[in-house]
N, C-alpha and C positions, 0 to 999 in steps of 0.2 A: 564628627565622623572621621574615622581614619582614612587617609588617602591611600589608595591602592597603587603600588608601584607598577610601572610598565615592565612586563616581561618580554614582550615581542611587539614589533611593528611590521605590518604588511604594507609595503611601500609602493605607491604609484600605480596601483591597478585601477581598473574601472569597477568601482564598488557599486553594487546594486542594493539599494535600500528601498523601503516603502515610499520614500519621497522621490525616487528616481535613480538614474545611473550617472555617476560622475567620477572623475579621476581624483581620488583622495587617498589618504593613508588611514589605516585602522590600527589602533593601539589596543593591546590585550594585557590584562593583568588579573591574577587570581582566577583565571578561567573565564573571565567576563570581558566583554567589549567595553572599554573605558573611555575611548575617544575616537571620533571620526573627523578628519579634516586634513587640509593641505599643510605640508611642512611640519608634521608632528616631530617632537624631539626624538633624538636617537635613543635606542633601547639596546639592552644586552644582546638581543637576538633580533635579526631582521630578515624579512623575506622580500625579495625583489619581484614585484608582480607587474612590472611595466609590460604593456601589451597583452595583459591577461584580464579576465573577468574575476572579480572577487564576489562570490555568491554565498547566500546562506546555505549551510549544509542541508541536503535533502531530508525531508520528513516523509517517510513512507508509512502510511497508516493502514496498510492492508497486507499483512505478512503472516504466513503459516510457518511457524518455526518450532521444531522439536515437538511436533503435534501428532497424535494418533488420530487418524481419520475415522469417520463413522463406520468404515468398512474394516477397521482394525489395522490399517497400515501406518507405520511410522514414517514421517517425513524424512527425507535424506539428510537434511541439515540440522545440526545442533545450533544452539545460540552462538557458539564460537565460530563455526564455519559460516553461518548466515550473516552475522554482523561483520565478519572480515570481508565477505563479498560485498556487502552493502557499502562499507567504507571505501573499497576500491572504486566503487561507482559514484562516490560523492555524497552518499547518504549518511547522516550522522544521528538520526533518531528513527526508531521503528516502533510501530504499534502492532504487536502480534496477538495471537488468540490463546486464551485460556479456555480450552475446549472441554466442556462438560459432556459426559455420556450418561444415559439413563441410569438412575440408581446412585449417582454420585452427588455428594454435597458440594455445592458451588464454592463454599469457603475452602474446602480441601483442595479443590481443583486449582483455584488461584494460588493457594499456598505452595502447591507442588510446582507450578510453573515459575513462581517467584524464585524458588531454590535453583532451578535450572538456569534461569536468566542471570541471577546474581553471580553464579559461578562462571558462566561462559561469555556473557555479552561484552563486546568490545566497544559498543556505542550505547547511548542512552535509549531507554525503552519504556513502554507502557503496555497495558493489556486491554483487549476487548474480552468481555465474558460471552462465550458462546453458550446460550441457554438451550439445553435439550430436555430439561426435566424441571418443572416448576412445582412438583409435588412436595408434600411435607414441609420442612423448614426452608426450602430453597427460596421460594418467592415470599414467604412470610417473614423470614429473618435474614438469610444469607445474602440475597441480592441487595436488599436495602442497606444492610450493614456495609457491604463491599462498596456500594455507591458512595456512602458517607466517608469511606476510607480513601476515596479518590479514584476508584475504578468506575468512571462515569460513562462507560460505553458498553452497550449490550448488543450482541449480534443474534439475529434469529434467521433460521432457514425456513422457507415456505415449501421446500421440497427436500428429498433424500430421507430414506428410512433411518430411523433411530434418532435423528436430530430435528426433523421438521416439527413445527408447531401448528396446531389448527387455529382457526380464527378466534375462538374463545380464549385460548391461551395467549395468543398475540395481544388481544385487547387487555387481558389481565396484566401482562408485562408492560404495555404502554401506560396503563393507569399507575402502576408502581413507579415507573420511570418518571412520570410527570410529578408525582408527589416528592421525589427525591432529587430531581434535577439531573437526569441522565439523558444521553442520546441513544436512540435505538436504531440499529443498522440492519439492513435486510439484504440477504440473498433472495431476490424476488423472482421466482419462476413458479408457474402453476403446476402443482404436482400431478393432478389428474391428466393434463395434456401430455406431460412427459411419460407417464405410465402408459397411457393409451398408445402413443406413437412407438414407444419402445417395444411393447408387446406386438404390435402390427409388423414392425420391421423384423423382429426375431422370428415370428411365425412365417414370414416370407423368405427366410433364409438370408436376410440382409444383415450380416453380423460384423462386417469389416469396420475398422475405425472410422472410415469416411461417413458411415451412417450415423455416427454420433450427432452430427449437426442436425439431421432430420429428426432425431429423437428429442431435441430441444427446440421446437419451433419458435419462431419469433413471437407468435401469439402468446406463448407461455410467459415470456417476459412482460409483454405489454399488459396482459390482464393482471398479473401479480403486482406490477408497479402501480397500476391504477388503483387496485384494491388497497395496497398499503398507504397510498396517498389519501384515499378516502378515510381510512382509519385514523391517519394523522389529523385530517380535517375534523373528524368527529370528536376526537379526544383533545385536540390542541397540543398534542405531544410532538416535539421535534423528532424527525427521522432522517436517516441517511440511506439512500439507495446505492448499493454497491454495484460496481462493474456494469454500467449501462452499455448495451451493445447495439441497440437498434435505433433507427430514426424515430419510430413511433414511441419507443420508450422514453427517449429524450423529450419528445413533444408532450407526453403525459406529464412529465416533471415540469416542463415549461408552463403548461396550462394550470397545473396545480399551484405553482408559485404565483402566477398571475391572480389566482383566487385568494392568495394569502396563506396557503397551506405552508406550514413550517417544514419544508423538505429541502434537503441538499442531495447532490448526486456526484458520483465519481465515475471515471472510466479508466482504462488501462492501456498501456502501449500496444499490447497485442491486438486490441480492437482497432487501433489507429494505424497499425503497420502491417497487419496480416488480414487476408480475406479467407473465406471458407474453402476456397479451392486448394489451400495448403494441405487439407486433409486428403487430397488425391495423391500426395507424395508417398513414396515408400517409407515404411516405418512411421506412419502418420500418428501413432500413439504418442509420440513426443510432443505433438501439437494440440492434443486434446485438452480442452478446458471447458468450464461451464460458467456462464453461457458460452456457446461456441463462437468462433469468428463469423463475421457476417459478410456484407458486400461492400463494394467501393462506394455505393450510394450511402450506406450507413456510415462509413468513415467520414464522408463529407458532412453528414448531418451531425456527427459527434464533434467535428471541428467547429461547426457553426454554433453548437451548444456551448462549447468552451469559449468561443468568442463573445457570446452574449451573456455569459455567466450562468446559464442553466446548469452546466457541469462545472463545478468549482475546483475539483481535485483530480489529479491523475496519480494513481497508485500502481503498485506492481502486481498485486494478488500473487505474490511469491508462494507457490505451492509445489515444492520440489519432490519429485519422485524419480528414482533412478530407472534406467532402462534395463531392468533385470528383475529377478524373482522377488527382490525386496520392495519393488515399487510398481512400475507400470505393468510388469508381466508376472505379478503374483499368482495369476491364474493361468499362466502359460502364454507363449508368444502368439498362439492362435485363439486366445480368448475372445469372446464376443465383445463388442464395444461397451456394453453395460457392465463388464467386469474389468475394465481397464481404468486405473486410477486417473482422475482428472487433475490437471494442473501443470504449470510450467515454472521454471526458475525465472525470476525477473528483478530481483533486488539490485543486481549489479548493472543491468542494462537499462533500467527505467530512465535514469537521467540522461544518459548518453543518447538514447533514441529520441527523447523529447528535445534535448538541446539541438540535435541535428535537424529535427523537423521545424522547431520554432525559431531558432537563432540562425543556424547555418543556412537553412533554406528560406529564412525570412518570414515564416508564418507566425505572426503575432509578437515576436521579439523577446529580448532577454528579460525585461521586467515582468512580462506576463509569464514567462517560463519560471522565474523565481517564485512568483505568487502561486502558481498552479501546483508546483512540486514541493514547496516548503512552507510559505507563509500561510496559505489557505488551509492546508492540512493541520498545521499546528493550531490555528485559530479554531477550526471546526471541533477539535477534540480537547480544547482547553489546555494545551501543552505550554504552560507558562515558560517564557524565556527561550523558546525555540522558534525557528522558522524565519527570523529576520536578522539582518545586520543593523543593529541599533544599540545605542549605549544602554548598558544594564542587562542586555541579553547574553546568554551563554555564547562563548566564542566557538561556535560550531560553524565552520567556514570551509568552503571548497573553492580552490583557485583553479580556474579553467583556462586552458590554452585553446583559443578558438580555431587555430590553424592546424592542430594535430588531428590526424585521421587514423582510423582503425577499421580493418575488415575482420569481422568476427570469424573465428575458427570453430571447429566442431566441438572442442572441449577446452576452452581457454578462459573460463571463469574461475573465480576463487572460492566457490561454494563446494558442496560435496555431491553435486547432482550428476556430473559426468557428461553433460552435453549442453550446448548452447542452442536454444531454439531459433536464434537469429543468425545462425551460421551462414556466411556469405554476404551478410548485410554490411555495408560500409557506412560508418558514421564520422562526421567531422565535428570536432570540438570535444575535448576530453579533460577530466579533472586530473591535475598533476600533483596537487598538494591538498590534503584533507586534514582538518583539525577538529577535534572534539574537546570542548571546554578548554581550548588553548593548547592542547597536546597534539602534536603532529602524529597522525595515524598512518598516513600514506605520503610518501615523498618520492616523486619521480620513479614510481614502480616498486619502491621498497616499502614493505609493511613494517611499521614500528609500534603498532598497538599491542595491547596485552589483554588476555581474558580477564574479566572482572572489572575492567575500567568503567564499563557502562553502569549507569545508575537508573533506578526506577524513577519515572516522572509521574507525579500525580496529575490527574486531570482536574482543572478548575471548573467551577460552576458555569462561568461565562464562556460561551463558545463563539 
């Protein structure tokens, strides 16, 4: 076996590996991590990381990029702008959505997204298949074939016109996924409850953005999570519940796992760092997302669920819409809440917000932070070579200065969205150098990456 020459050594930082955190060097060659240890030999290029954390590059497995929504709106971000923003925030791998619409062949949908990503992505990527139409050859041929090709993640919505699937269709997808070795992910909210509350609110003249939260009652999440867990229990098919927002939702997952149900769960920084009263602010459309933000009690319950392993991942749910007629205000600035696009940018802020909460504020520590935001997401979706600082893994690394602070401004991100929903929030601990497969993408605020650097990552069978 040919020995790989060392291209770069990261020297003297506190390196966080699955075995723990220790002050050692990391040697990189051919885009891979080739050695970890104290006093490694000199290399042509070296980075002094003394006093800094050397962490695995973030793995964000919930991103909407260059995607047309069910309502026909294009996201604000291209693969180029989204992945640039991700790199600035310390993320080096994304899993975005290949979103099917009714009448479309799933094979064509994935092929179209692959072309966009290959051209623009600056970091590595994979796709979830959003399944909106199982008719014809879609479930019979396309989805099984795509799973066999390494697209082993399927997303299903239990609500929203044009994309939601009924129980029969969901069970059919679960059965197909089980035979082929895929993971099925859910946006789990009860459609009937949302429709019922939306109609009542609109009929009462309660149309402002703040009423969005009432239109998505917590019971809608609780019921749908429980139902999807029951389906997983019945079929034996592994599932992932996206963006858990309530105490009760987390408890449903906890109890299901205790029964042996093959279910995993994630949440997002906006559920941990925002509460529902943020929708009382002016221009509240910028904070609208689904499920909506909840209460401080729910936040504490989510942290408890992270601590005990009920929630294994924290992702961004990056869903970027501009505050203009192309995005949030496609139906006018005075549009009722049900006509305002849901979602917020989060690719760039996810890791900084979580590092501040978990490391700087001392809630659960740097090793748990690395696992929650990189190692566990990569493992859950079978992203081989990602999410860990370990010999043989890709040299996807973010070097963090734990003493640097930043107060977010109104429009200071590197995406194409035009606003920062966390404006005014101060975070301590920032990524200063970010590498993708050994190539420096970000160095002290300078972006050195190139469109097309990113490569598609197949999902392995083992999760």
